[in-house]
C-alpha positions as protocol buffer text, in pm:
chain_id: "A"
residue {
  index: 1
  type: MET
  ca { x: 27352 y: 20165 z: 11584 }
}
residue {
  index: 2
  type: PHE
  ca { x: 27596 y: 20221 z: 11310 }
}
residue {
  index: 3
  type: ILE
  ca { x: 27577 y: 20469 z: 11022 }
}
residue {
  index: 4
  type: GLN
  ca { x: 27772 y: 20406 z: 10714 }
}
residue {
  index: 5
  type: ILE
  ca { x: 27930 y: 20723 z: 10588 }
}
residue {
  index: 6
  type: ALA
  ca { x: 28146 y: 20571 z: 10307 }
}
residue {
  index: 7
  type: PRO
  ca { x: 28176 y: 20227 z: 10159 }
}
residue {
  index: 8
  type: LYS
  ca { x: 28412 y: 20086 z: 10429 }
}
residue {
  index: 9
  type: ALA
  ca { x: 28371 y: 20343 z: 10713 }
}
residue {
  index: 10
  type: ARG
  ca { x: 28116 y: 20323 z: 10982 }
}
residue {
  index: 11
  type: VAL
  ca { x: 28043 y: 20535 z: 11289 }
}
residue {
  index: 12
  type: TYR
  ca { x: 27855 y: 20443 z: 11601 }
}
residue {
  index: 13
  type: VAL
  ca { x: 27575 y: 20664 z: 11726 }
}
residue {
  index: 14
  type: THR
  ca { x: 27377 y: 20623 z: 12048 }
}
residue {
  index: 15
  type: ASP
  ca { x: 26993 y: 20589 z: 12070 }
}
residue {
  index: 16
  type: GLU
  ca { x: 26970 y: 20966 z: 12171 }
}
residue {
  index: 17
  type: ASP
  ca { x: 27179 y: 21056 z: 11865 }
}
residue {
  index: 18
  type: VAL
  ca { x: 26936 y: 20852 z: 11642 }
}
residue {
  index: 19
  type: ASP
  ca { x: 26639 y: 21028 z: 11786 }
}
residue {
  index: 20
  type: PHE
  ca { x: 26808 y: 21376 z: 11729 }
}
residue {
  index: 21
  type: ILE
  ca { x: 26894 y: 21269 z: 11368 }
}
residue {
  index: 22
  type: LYS
  ca { x: 26535 y: 21169 z: 11297 }
}
residue {
  index: 23
  type: GLN
  ca { x: 26404 y: 21487 z: 11452 }
}
residue {
  index: 24
  type: HIS
  ca { x: 26626 y: 21710 z: 11232 }
}
residue {
  index: 25
  type: SER
  ca { x: 26638 y: 21504 z: 10918 }
}
residue {
  index: 26
  type: HIS
  ca { x: 26379 y: 21702 z: 10733 }
}
residue {
  index: 27
  type: GLY
  ca { x: 26594 y: 21998 z: 10651 }
}
residue {
  index: 28
  type: SER
  ca { x: 26858 y: 22245 z: 10761 }
}
residue {
  index: 29
  type: PHE
  ca { x: 26874 y: 22404 z: 11106 }
}
residue {
  index: 30
  type: GLN
  ca { x: 27096 y: 22649 z: 11283 }
}
residue {
  index: 31
  type: SER
  ca { x: 27283 y: 22603 z: 11608 }
}
residue {
  index: 32
  type: ASN
  ca { x: 27118 y: 22922 z: 11743 }
}
residue {
  index: 33
  type: ASP
  ca { x: 26779 y: 22735 z: 11739 }
}
residue {
  index: 34
  type: LEU
  ca { x: 26914 y: 22454 z: 11964 }
}
residue {
  index: 35
  type: THR
  ca { x: 26968 y: 22410 z: 12341 }
}
residue {
  index: 36
  type: PRO
  ca { x: 27334 y: 22405 z: 12436 }
}
residue {
  index: 37
  type: GLU
  ca { x: 27323 y: 22022 z: 12485 }
}
residue {
  index: 38
  type: ASP
  ca { x: 27168 y: 21979 z: 12136 }
}
residue {
  index: 39
  type: ALA
  ca { x: 27411 y: 22214 z: 11987 }
}
residue {
  index: 40
  type: ASP
  ca { x: 27701 y: 22003 z: 12124 }
}
residue {
  index: 41
  type: ARG
  ca { x: 27534 y: 21682 z: 11986 }
}
residue {
  index: 42
  type: ALA
  ca { x: 27502 y: 21852 z: 11645 }
}
residue {
  index: 43
  type: LYS
  ca { x: 27871 y: 21937 z: 11657 }
}
residue {
  index: 44
  type: VAL
  ca { x: 27977 y: 21579 z: 11750 }
}
residue {
  index: 45
  type: LEU
  ca { x: 27751 y: 21430 z: 11478 }
}
residue {
  index: 46
  type: ALA
  ca { x: 27900 y: 21678 z: 11231 }
}
residue {
  index: 47
  type: ASP
  ca { x: 28249 y: 21566 z: 11334 }
}
residue {
  index: 48
  type: LYS
  ca { x: 28138 y: 21204 z: 11263 }
}
residue {
  index: 49
  type: ALA
  ca { x: 28007 y: 21319 z: 10915 }
}
residue {
  index: 50
  type: VAL
  ca { x: 27659 y: 21249 z: 10992 }
}
residue {
  index: 51
  type: PHE
  ca { x: 27559 y: 21618 z: 10955 }
}
residue {
  index: 52
  type: VAL
  ca { x: 27722 y: 21870 z: 10718 }
}
residue {
  index: 53
  type: ARG
  ca { x: 27778 y: 22212 z: 10842 }
}
residue {
  index: 54
  type: LYS
  ca { x: 27818 y: 22562 z: 10702 }
}
residue {
  index: 55
  type: LYS
  ca { x: 27956 y: 22847 z: 10905 }
}
residue {
  index: 56
  type: LEU
  ca { x: 27738 y: 23157 z: 10908 }
}
residue {
  index: 57
  type: ASP
  ca { x: 27792 y: 23504 z: 11053 }
}
residue {
  index: 58
  type: ALA
  ca { x: 27572 y: 23426 z: 11355 }
}
residue {
  index: 59
  type: GLY
  ca { x: 27655 y: 23056 z: 11420 }
}
residue {
  index: 60
  type: MET
  ca { x: 27643 y: 22726 z: 11226 }
}
residue {
  index: 61
  type: GLN
  ca { x: 27395 y: 22575 z: 10981 }
}
residue {
  index: 62
  type: TYR
  ca { x: 27358 y: 22200 z: 10989 }
}
residue {
  index: 63
  type: ALA
  ca { x: 27201 y: 21951 z: 10744 }
}
residue {
  index: 64
  type: LEU
  ca { x: 27179 y: 21580 z: 10726 }
}
residue {
  index: 65
  type: ASN
  ca { x: 27446 y: 21421 z: 10503 }
}
residue {
  index: 66
  type: ARG
  ca { x: 27249 y: 21256 z: 10213 }
}
residue {
  index: 67
  type: LYS
  ca { x: 27520 y: 21002 z: 10139 }
}
residue {
  index: 68
  type: ILE
  ca { x: 27485 y: 20812 z: 10473 }
}
residue {
  index: 69
  type: ARG
  ca { x: 27272 y: 20504 z: 10540 }
}
residue {
  index: 70
  type: MET
  ca { x: 27166 y: 20334 z: 10866 }
}
residue {
  index: 71
  type: ILE
  ca { x: 27308 y: 19985 z: 10932 }
}
residue {
  index: 72
  type: ASN
  ca { x: 27141 y: 19723 z: 11141 }
}
residue {
  index: 73
  type: GLU
  ca { x: 27386 y: 19654 z: 11433 }
}
residue {
  index: 74
  type: HIS
  ca { x: 27285 y: 19289 z: 11427 }
}
residue {
  index: 75
  type: LYS
  ca { x: 27416 y: 19247 z: 11080 }
}
residue {
  index: 76
  type: GLN
  ca { x: 27743 y: 19049 z: 11073 }
}
residue {
  index: 77
  type: PHE
  ca { x: 28041 y: 19171 z: 10853 }
}
residue {
  index: 78
  type: SER
  ca { x: 28279 y: 18893 z: 10767 }
}
residue {
  index: 79
  type: LYS
  ca { x: 28593 y: 18926 z: 10566 }
}
residue {
  index: 80
  type: THR
  ca { x: 28631 y: 18541 z: 10548 }
}
residue {
  index: 81
  type: HIS
  ca { x: 28299 y: 18491 z: 10350 }
}
residue {
  index: 82
  type: ILE
  ca { x: 28379 y: 18321 z: 10019 }
}
residue {
  index: 83
  type: PRO
  ca { x: 28105 y: 18206 z: 9778 }
}
residue {
  index: 84
  type: THR
  ca { x: 28090 y: 17826 z: 9748 }
}
residue {
  index: 85
  type: ASP
  ca { x: 28132 y: 17842 z: 9359 }
}
residue {
  index: 86
  type: ARG
  ca { x: 28484 y: 17996 z: 9418 }
}
residue {
  index: 87
  type: MET
  ca { x: 28574 y: 17723 z: 9666 }
}
residue {
  index: 88
  type: GLU
  ca { x: 28486 y: 17455 z: 9422 }
}
residue {
  index: 89
  type: LYS
  ca { x: 28725 y: 17598 z: 9148 }
}
residue {
  index: 90
  type: ARG
  ca { x: 29029 y: 17570 z: 9385 }
}
């Protein structure tokens, strides 16, 4: 699945990442509360700008980036799509 982080920027996340995002989308959480595998996953997702992070004295605090949106991977993006009314003017 793709997540759009900016108007023309998308990142790919796996199904396990989507489950992790849904599990932690309700609020902020700390890296100390996670297993080592989940802490690494949170770090990778923060590197992809899905989560935002704040450095604390005793670890990291993560929260879901509110500017992102999920994209259906079956949706086709085409740069060659031109509306028919523009074609008629040419």
